[in-house]
C-alpha positions as CSV (number, residue, x, y, z in Angstrom):
1,M,172.4,141.9,70.6
2,A,169.7,141.1,72.9
3,R,167.4,138.1,72.3
4,R,164.0,139.0,70.6
5,L,161.1,138.1,73.3
6,T,158.7,135.4,72.1
7,Q,155.4,134.6,72.8
8,Q,156.7,131.9,75.4
9,D,158.5,134.7,77.2
10,I,155.3,136.6,77.5
11,A,153.6,133.4,78.7
12,R,156.0,132.8,81.3
13,M,156.2,136.2,82.6
14,A,152.4,136.2,82.9
15,G,151.8,133.0,84.4
16,V,149.7,131.7,81.4
17,S,149.9,129.4,78.2
18,Q,151.5,130.4,75.2
19,T,148.1,129.7,73.4
20,T,146.2,132.2,75.8
21,V,149.1,135.0,74.5
22,S,148.5,134.0,71.1
23,L,144.7,134.5,71.6
24,V,144.9,137.7,73.3
25,L,147.1,139.1,70.7
26,N,144.7,138.2,67.9
27,N,141.8,139.2,70.1
28,R,139.9,136.1,69.6
29,A,138.7,132.7,71.6
30,E,138.8,129.4,70.3
31,G,135.9,126.7,70.9
32,A,135.4,126.5,74.6
33,V,138.5,128.8,75.5
34,R,137.3,131.8,77.7
35,I,139.9,134.3,78.8
36,S,139.0,136.4,81.8
37,P,139.3,139.9,82.0
38,E,141.8,139.6,84.6
39,T,143.9,137.4,82.7
40,R,143.7,139.4,79.4
41,E,144.5,142.5,81.3
42,R,147.6,140.8,82.9
43,V,149.1,139.5,79.7
44,I,148.4,143.0,78.0
45,R,150.1,144.6,81.0
46,V,153.3,142.4,80.4
47,I,153.2,143.3,76.6
48,K,153.3,146.8,77.5
49,E,155.9,146.6,80.1
50,T,158.4,144.6,77.8
51,G,157.6,146.5,74.7
52,Y,156.9,143.0,72.8
53,I,155.9,143.5,69.3
54,A,154.2,140.6,67.7
55,D,155.5,139.6,64.2
56,P,153.0,141.1,61.8
57,A,153.3,138.1,59.3
58,A,152.6,135.6,62.1
59,R,149.8,137.6,63.2
60,R,148.2,137.7,59.8
61,L,148.9,134.0,59.3
62,A,147.0,133.2,62.7
63,E,143.9,134.9,61.4
64,G,143.1,132.5,58.6
65,R,143.8,129.4,56.6
66,N,144.4,126.2,58.2
67,R,147.2,127.5,60.4
68,I,149.2,124.2,59.7
69,L,152.7,124.5,58.4
70,G,154.2,121.3,56.6
71,V,157.7,120.0,57.0
72,F,159.0,117.7,54.2
73,T,162.3,116.0,55.1
74,Y,163.9,114.1,52.2
75,E,165.9,112.2,54.9
76,A,164.7,110.3,58.0
77,V,165.3,113.0,60.8
78,F,164.3,111.2,63.9
79,P,166.7,108.2,63.9
80,A,169.9,108.7,66.2
81,T,172.1,108.4,63.0
82,S,170.7,111.7,61.7
83,A,169.2,113.6,64.8
84,D,172.4,115.3,65.8
85,F,172.6,117.2,62.5
86,Y,168.8,117.7,61.9
87,H,167.9,118.6,65.4
88,P,168.9,122.3,65.5
89,F,166.9,123.0,62.3
90,L,163.7,121.3,63.8
91,V,164.1,123.1,66.8
92,G,164.2,126.3,65.2
93,I,161.3,125.5,63.0
94,E,159.2,124.3,66.0
95,E,160.0,127.5,68.0
96,C,158.7,129.9,65.3
97,T,155.7,127.9,64.1
98,E,154.5,128.0,67.9
99,E,155.3,131.7,68.0
100,A,152.9,132.2,64.9
101,G,150.4,130.1,66.6
102,C,150.3,127.3,64.0
103,D,150.7,123.5,64.1
104,L,153.3,121.2,62.2
105,L,152.6,118.7,59.9
106,L,155.5,116.3,59.0
107,F,155.2,114.5,55.6
108,T,157.1,111.6,55.4
109,S,154.9,109.0,53.3
110,A,155.3,109.9,49.6
111,R,157.8,107.7,47.9
112,A,158.7,107.1,44.1
113,S,158.8,103.4,43.4
114,G,160.2,102.5,46.9
115,R,163.2,104.8,46.6
116,R,164.0,108.1,48.3
117,R,161.1,110.2,49.4
118,R,159.4,112.5,47.1
119,I,157.0,115.3,47.7
120,F,154.5,114.3,44.8
121,D,153.0,110.9,44.4
122,Q,149.2,109.7,44.0
123,D,148.9,109.9,47.9
124,S,150.6,113.3,48.1
125,R,149.1,115.3,50.8
126,V,151.4,118.5,50.8
127,R,148.1,120.8,50.3
128,L,146.7,120.0,53.9
129,A,149.0,122.4,54.9
130,D,149.2,126.2,54.3
131,G,152.8,126.0,53.1
132,C,155.7,124.0,53.5
133,V,159.3,124.1,54.6
134,L,161.8,121.5,52.8
135,L,164.7,120.0,54.7
136,G,167.3,117.7,53.4
137,H,170.8,117.6,51.9
138,T,169.6,117.4,48.5
139,V,166.0,118.3,47.1
140,D,164.4,116.9,44.1
141,R,164.5,119.2,41.3
142,D,161.3,118.1,39.7
143,D,159.5,118.3,43.1
144,L,160.9,122.1,43.1
145,A,159.5,122.6,39.5
146,R,156.1,121.2,40.5
147,L,156.1,123.3,43.6
148,I,156.6,126.4,41.8
149,T,154.5,125.5,38.8
150,D,151.5,124.8,40.8
151,Q,152.1,127.8,43.2
152,I,152.3,126.1,46.3
153,P,153.8,128.1,49.2
154,F,157.3,126.7,50.3
155,V,160.6,127.7,51.5
156,S,163.8,125.4,51.3
157,V,166.4,125.1,54.1
158,G,169.4,125.4,51.9
159,R,170.4,127.3,49.0
160,R,168.7,125.9,45.7
161,D,169.6,126.6,42.1
162,D,166.6,127.7,39.8
163,A,163.9,125.0,38.9
164,G,162.1,126.4,36.3
165,G,162.1,129.6,38.4
166,P,163.6,130.9,41.3
167,V,163.4,128.9,44.3
168,P,162.6,130.5,48.0
169,Y,165.4,129.7,50.5
170,V,167.1,130.5,53.4
171,G,170.6,129.0,53.6
172,A,174.1,129.6,55.1
173,D,176.6,131.6,53.4
174,Y,179.2,128.7,53.0
175,A,181.2,130.6,50.4
176,S,182.1,133.6,52.7
177,A,182.8,131.3,55.6
178,A,185.2,129.1,53.5
179,G,186.9,132.2,52.0
180,A,187.5,133.7,55.6
181,L,189.2,130.5,56.4
182,V,191.4,130.6,53.4
183,R,192.4,134.1,54.4
184,R,192.9,133.0,57.9
185,A,195.4,130.1,56.6
186,V,197.2,132.3,54.3
187,A,197.8,134.9,57.0
188,L,199.7,132.2,58.9
189,G,201.9,131.6,55.9
190,H,200.2,128.7,54.2
191,R,200.8,128.9,50.4
192,R,199.7,125.3,49.1
193,L,196.2,124.5,50.2
194,V,194.4,121.3,49.4
195,Y,190.5,120.9,49.2
196,V,189.1,117.6,50.2
197,G,185.7,116.8,48.8
198,A,183.4,116.4,45.9
199,G,183.1,120.2,45.7
200,T,180.0,119.5,43.1
201,G,176.5,118.0,43.6
202,A,174.4,119.5,46.1
203,E,174.6,123.3,46.3
204,S,176.0,123.6,49.7
205,W,179.2,121.6,48.7
206,A,179.4,123.7,45.3
207,D,179.1,126.9,47.6
208,R,182.1,125.8,49.9
209,H,184.3,124.9,46.9
210,R,183.6,127.9,45.0
211,G,184.4,130.2,48.3
212,F,187.7,128.2,48.5
213,L,188.5,128.8,44.9
214,D,187.7,132.3,44.8
215,A,189.9,133.1,47.9
216,V,193.0,131.0,46.5
217,T,192.8,133.1,43.5
218,E,192.3,136.4,45.3
219,L,195.1,135.7,47.3
220,G,197.6,134.5,44.7
221,V,198.3,131.1,46.4
222,E,197.9,127.3,45.1
223,G,194.6,125.5,45.7
224,V,194.6,122.1,44.6
225,K,192.0,119.3,45.1
226,A,192.3,115.9,46.4
227,G,189.0,114.1,45.1
228,G,185.9,113.3,47.2
229,A,187.6,110.8,49.7
230,P,189.7,111.5,52.6
231,D,192.6,109.2,51.2
232,V,195.7,109.8,53.3
233,D,198.3,109.3,50.5
234,A,196.5,111.4,48.0
235,V,196.3,114.2,50.6
236,L,199.9,114.1,51.5
237,A,201.0,113.7,48.1
238,T,199.7,117.3,47.2
239,G,202.4,118.6,49.2
240,A,199.8,121.2,50.7
241,T,200.3,122.6,54.2
242,V,196.7,122.9,55.2
243,A,193.8,120.6,54.1
244,F,190.2,121.9,53.9
245,F,187.7,119.3,54.5
246,E,184.3,119.6,52.9
247,E,182.7,117.2,55.2
248,Q,183.9,116.8,59.0
249,A,183.4,113.3,59.2
250,D,185.9,112.8,56.3
251,A,188.3,114.9,58.5
252,V,187.9,112.6,61.4
253,T,188.5,109.5,59.2
254,F,191.6,111.1,57.6
255,M,193.2,112.0,61.1
256,A,192.6,108.6,62.5
257,A,194.4,107.0,59.5
258,A,197.2,109.2,59.5
259,R,197.8,109.6,62.9
260,H,201.1,107.3,62.8
261,R,202.4,109.4,60.0
262,I,201.8,112.8,60.6
263,S,200.9,115.4,63.4
264,V,198.1,117.7,63.3
265,P,198.9,120.8,63.0
266,A,202.6,120.7,63.3
267,D,203.0,118.6,59.8
268,L,199.5,119.3,58.4
269,S,196.7,121.9,59.4
270,V,193.2,120.8,59.0
271,V,190.2,122.9,58.7
272,T,186.5,121.9,58.3
273,L,183.8,123.4,56.5
274,G,180.8,122.9,58.9
275,S,179.4,120.5,61.0
276,A,179.4,116.6,60.3
277,T,176.4,115.7,58.3
278,R,177.2,112.0,59.0
279,P,177.3,110.2,62.3
280,V,181.0,110.3,63.8
281,R,182.4,110.0,67.2
282,S,185.2,112.8,67.9
283,D,186.4,115.2,70.5
284,I,188.8,117.1,67.9
285,D,188.6,120.8,68.4
286,F,188.6,121.5,64.8
287,T,189.2,124.8,63.2
288,G,186.4,125.7,61.0
289,F,182.7,127.4,61.0
290,L,179.4,126.5,62.6
291,I,176.3,126.2,60.4
292,P,173.7,128.6,61.8
293,R,171.1,125.6,61.8
294,R,168.7,126.9,64.4
295,E,168.4,130.2,63.1
296,M,167.9,128.7,59.7
297,G,164.9,126.8,60.9
298,R,163.3,129.9,62.5
299,R,163.9,132.1,59.5
300,A,162.6,129.6,56.9
301,V,159.2,129.6,58.8
302,E,159.2,133.5,59.0
303,L,159.9,133.7,55.4
304,L,157.3,130.9,54.8
305,T,154.6,133.0,56.8
306,G,155.4,136.0,54.2
307,V,155.1,133.9,51.2
308,I,151.9,132.4,52.4
309,E,150.6,136.1,52.9
310,S,151.8,138.0,50.0
311,G,153.6,135.5,47.7
312,G,157.2,136.4,46.7
313,T,160.5,134.5,46.2
314,P,162.7,135.3,49.3
315,Q,166.2,134.1,49.2
316,E,168.7,134.8,52.2
317,L,172.0,133.6,53.4
318,L,172.9,133.9,56.9
319,P,176.4,134.2,58.1
320,C,178.4,131.1,59.6
321,E,180.5,131.7,62.8
322,L,184.3,130.6,62.5
323,I,185.6,128.7,65.1
324,E,189.3,129.3,66.3
325,G,189.9,125.6,66.9
326,S,193.3,123.9,67.5
327,T,193.8,122.2,64.1
328,L,195.0,125.4,62.0
329,A,198.8,126.6,62.9
330,A,201.3,128.7,61.3
331,A,203.3,127.1,58.4
332,G,207.0,127.2,59.8
333,P,210.0,126.8,57.7
334,G,209.9,123.5,56.0
335,A,206.5,122.8,57.2
336,G,204.3,120.5,55.2
337,P,203.6,116.5,55.5
338,R,206.2,113.9,55.0
339,P,205.8,111.9,51.5
340,P,203.9,109.0,51.4
341,A,205.6,105.8,52.5
342,S,206.9,103.8,49.7
């Protein structure tokens, strides 16, 4: 599928700035900015030649309000320890906000008694923005409830359970991706599978575990759980031939600890359910899936423009891309990890 043209593409082909394209599309000028008839005609010609169609919601948003979209992050997103995971979300958010002709405002200051960030306190400035994208592994339910009650436009990146009402979100379809990986393992002859992770707490973990459980039940194979930590003895004691790790960083830790006892995937196959959310150094080609982080960031902004303009509670799950990897192999005769050392 061809990539959708953006205002940045039109600007590059016309030899002008993205701001100029936005002003031409909205038939307006800003402050001291004056667009010559020749420049305007050049932009319009490129638009006609390429068949570019501006996002109606973005155009409506650019015609009013403060033209500021907020981003509230429950975890720090700029330090090196977090940047690898959050960076694609932020790239998508920034790209789509620029295409809408808006500015981004990053909210970081509100705290509750020195603990983790909260949207609301006596100095909360969330209303400076026309609407807000929420980003974080977990989102405070009291914050969600107040956003809903106060009718502040927002969209969460990540599926969220109701919080006094339905929550607008764009998430990843973790349940379907986990189920697809279970089916792939069963097709390779695996009949006893172990899930390594909490499986509860954040909605993203619950969705992964639900997809795993639904698939093993549907296929009539045995699915067991080995707690929330990557304990080598606990995993091997299950007798499973394939381990599904909720957190990729835990899979890296497990394989490092077990390298003298088993071979992956000859003795035990390993599947990871998404990208690492904690910093980890590894060049292992895991079988698993990719979270569509950049697309989620973009779609969050697209949905937010609609919420600001027309209200509503959009809820979408985007598909995850499966990765073939090299850590899942067929379960041959007698396959399975050796029992823990005595």
